[in-house]
C-alpha positions as CSV (number, residue, x, y, z in Angstrom):
1,M,-17.3,3.6,-35.7
2,Q,-16.9,4.8,-39.1
3,C,-13.7,7.0,-38.6
4,A,-11.9,3.8,-37.6
5,R,-12.7,2.1,-40.9
6,E,-11.6,5.1,-42.9
7,M,-8.5,5.3,-41.0
8,K,-7.2,2.3,-42.8
9,A,-7.9,4.2,-46.2
10,L,-6.2,7.2,-45.1
11,K,-3.2,5.3,-44.2
12,T,-2.7,4.2,-47.8
13,H,-2.7,8.0,-48.9
14,L,-1.0,9.5,-45.9
15,T,2.3,8.0,-45.2
16,W,2.8,9.9,-42.2
17,L,0.1,7.7,-40.4
18,K,2.2,4.5,-40.8
19,E,4.7,6.0,-38.7
20,V,2.4,6.1,-35.6
21,D,0.8,3.1,-33.5
22,S,-2.4,2.0,-35.0
23,I,-3.7,1.5,-31.3
24,A,-2.7,4.9,-30.5
25,L,-4.6,6.3,-33.3
26,Q,-7.9,4.3,-32.5
27,L,-7.5,5.3,-28.8
28,A,-7.3,8.9,-30.1
29,L,-10.2,8.7,-32.1
30,K,-12.2,7.0,-29.1
31,D,-11.2,9.9,-27.1
32,L,-12.5,12.5,-29.7
33,D,-15.8,10.4,-30.2
34,R,-16.2,10.4,-26.2
35,G,-15.7,14.1,-26.0
36,F,-18.2,14.7,-28.8
37,Q,-20.6,12.4,-27.1
38,K,-20.5,14.1,-23.9
39,F,-21.2,17.3,-25.8
40,F,-24.1,16.4,-27.5
41,N,-25.6,14.0,-25.0
42,E,-24.9,15.4,-21.6
43,K,-24.5,19.1,-22.7
44,T,-21.2,19.5,-20.7
45,G,-19.8,22.4,-22.9
46,F,-17.4,22.3,-25.8
47,P,-14.7,19.7,-26.1
48,K,-11.3,20.7,-24.9
49,F,-8.8,20.3,-27.9
50,K,-5.2,20.4,-27.2
51,S,-3.3,23.7,-27.4
52,K,-0.1,24.9,-28.8
53,K,0.5,26.7,-25.3
54,T,0.3,23.2,-23.5
55,H,3.7,21.6,-23.3
56,R,2.3,18.2,-21.9
57,H,2.3,15.9,-24.7
58,S,1.4,12.2,-24.3
59,Y,0.0,9.0,-26.1
60,Q,-1.6,5.8,-24.8
61,T,-1.3,2.3,-26.6
62,K,-3.0,-1.0,-25.4
63,Y,-1.3,-4.4,-24.7
64,V,-2.2,-6.7,-27.8
65,N,-0.1,-9.8,-28.3
66,G,3.0,-8.8,-26.5
67,N,3.7,-5.4,-27.8
68,I,4.5,-4.0,-24.5
69,E,7.1,-5.8,-22.4
70,Y,9.4,-4.9,-19.7
71,L,12.9,-6.4,-20.3
72,E,15.5,-5.7,-17.4
73,N,16.1,-2.1,-17.7
74,R,14.3,-1.5,-20.8
75,I,10.6,-1.2,-22.2
76,K,9.6,-2.6,-25.5
77,L,6.8,-0.2,-26.8
78,P,5.1,-0.5,-30.4
79,K,6.7,1.4,-33.3
80,L,9.5,2.6,-30.7
81,G,11.1,-0.5,-30.3
82,T,13.3,-0.9,-26.8
83,V,13.4,2.1,-24.6
84,K,16.2,2.3,-21.9
85,T,14.7,3.1,-18.5
86,K,16.2,4.1,-15.1
87,N,13.6,2.7,-12.9
88,K,14.5,-0.7,-11.1
89,L,10.9,-1.6,-10.3
90,V,9.5,-4.4,-12.1
91,P,5.8,-4.1,-13.1
92,K,4.0,-7.1,-11.4
93,G,0.8,-8.7,-12.7
94,R,-0.5,-8.5,-16.4
95,I,0.3,-5.3,-18.2
96,L,-2.9,-3.5,-19.6
97,N,-1.7,-0.5,-21.5
98,A,1.2,2.2,-21.6
99,T,1.1,5.9,-21.5
100,V,4.1,7.5,-22.9
101,S,4.2,11.5,-21.6
102,Q,6.6,14.1,-22.3
103,E,7.1,16.7,-19.5
104,P,7.6,20.5,-20.3
105,S,11.1,20.1,-19.4
106,G,11.7,17.6,-22.1
107,K,11.7,14.4,-20.2
108,Y,9.8,11.4,-21.0
109,Y,8.0,8.9,-18.8
110,V,6.4,5.8,-19.3
111,S,3.6,4.6,-17.0
112,L,2.3,1.1,-17.1
113,C,-0.9,-0.1,-15.9
114,C,-1.1,-3.6,-14.5
115,T,-3.8,-5.9,-13.1
116,D,-3.9,-9.2,-11.2
117,V,-1.4,-7.7,-8.7
118,D,-1.0,-9.5,-5.5
119,I,-1.2,-6.7,-2.3
120,S,-0.2,-8.0,0.6
121,K,-2.4,-6.8,3.6
122,K,-0.5,-4.9,6.5
123,A,-1.2,-5.9,10.1
124,Q,-3.6,-3.6,11.8
125,T,-2.7,-1.7,14.8
126,E,-4.4,0.7,17.2
127,A,-1.8,3.1,17.3
128,A,-2.6,6.7,15.8
129,V,0.1,9.3,14.6
130,G,-0.6,12.9,14.0
131,I,1.5,14.4,11.3
132,D,2.3,18.1,10.9
133,L,3.7,19.2,7.3
134,G,6.0,22.0,7.1
135,I,8.6,23.9,5.1
136,K,11.7,23.4,7.0
137,E,11.1,19.9,8.1
138,F,8.9,17.9,5.6
139,A,6.7,16.2,8.2
140,I,7.0,15.8,12.0
141,M,5.1,13.1,13.6
142,S,3.5,13.3,17.0
143,N,5.9,10.3,18.0
144,G,9.0,12.6,17.5
145,M,10.0,11.4,14.3
146,K,10.9,14.0,11.5
147,I,11.3,13.5,8.0
148,T,13.6,16.3,6.3
149,N,12.6,18.1,3.3
150,S,14.5,16.8,0.5
151,K,13.8,19.9,-1.9
152,Y,13.6,17.7,-5.1
153,L,12.2,20.7,-7.0
154,K,15.1,22.8,-6.3
155,H,17.7,19.8,-7.3
156,S,15.7,19.2,-10.4
157,M,16.4,22.9,-11.6
158,T,19.9,22.8,-10.9
159,A,20.5,19.5,-13.0
160,M,18.9,21.2,-16.1
C-alpha cells in the first residue's frame, strides 16, 4: 500500500504523527482502504466518515513484540505506557490486539482480543427452562427463580 510507505516520510515533517502508535496509524489506513475498496468494487454506497456529532472514539493496535501486556491491575499499551484498570479478570490465552474506546460519558475502556483460550465444556442436561424478561424483576424462570433488576443505568447516572 503506497499510503503506508508515505506515512514514514510524513512522520519526519509532521511531528504530531510521532505521538501516535504506528500500528494504529497503519490499521486506520487499512480501514480507510477497505472502505474505498467496498465503495468501488461492491457499490455499497459512500464510505461513512467519523462525525463531530458522534462521541464514541476508539483506536485499535496489534500485539507485536510484547507491546501489549496485562500486569496485575495494569495494562501496558504502546505510546500510553501502563494504564490502571479496575477489572480483576485476567485475560487467558495469547493477546492478539487491543481496542481502546472512549464512551460519551468520558470513561475509557480497553478490550483485549485473545486466542488459544481453553473453554471447558459444560455437562449436558435434558432440562428446559422458560425465561420471562420484565421491568420490575429482570427475569423470572419457569422453575420459580427470580433475578432482580439491578437498574445499572440509573446507578451509573447518579455516580456522575
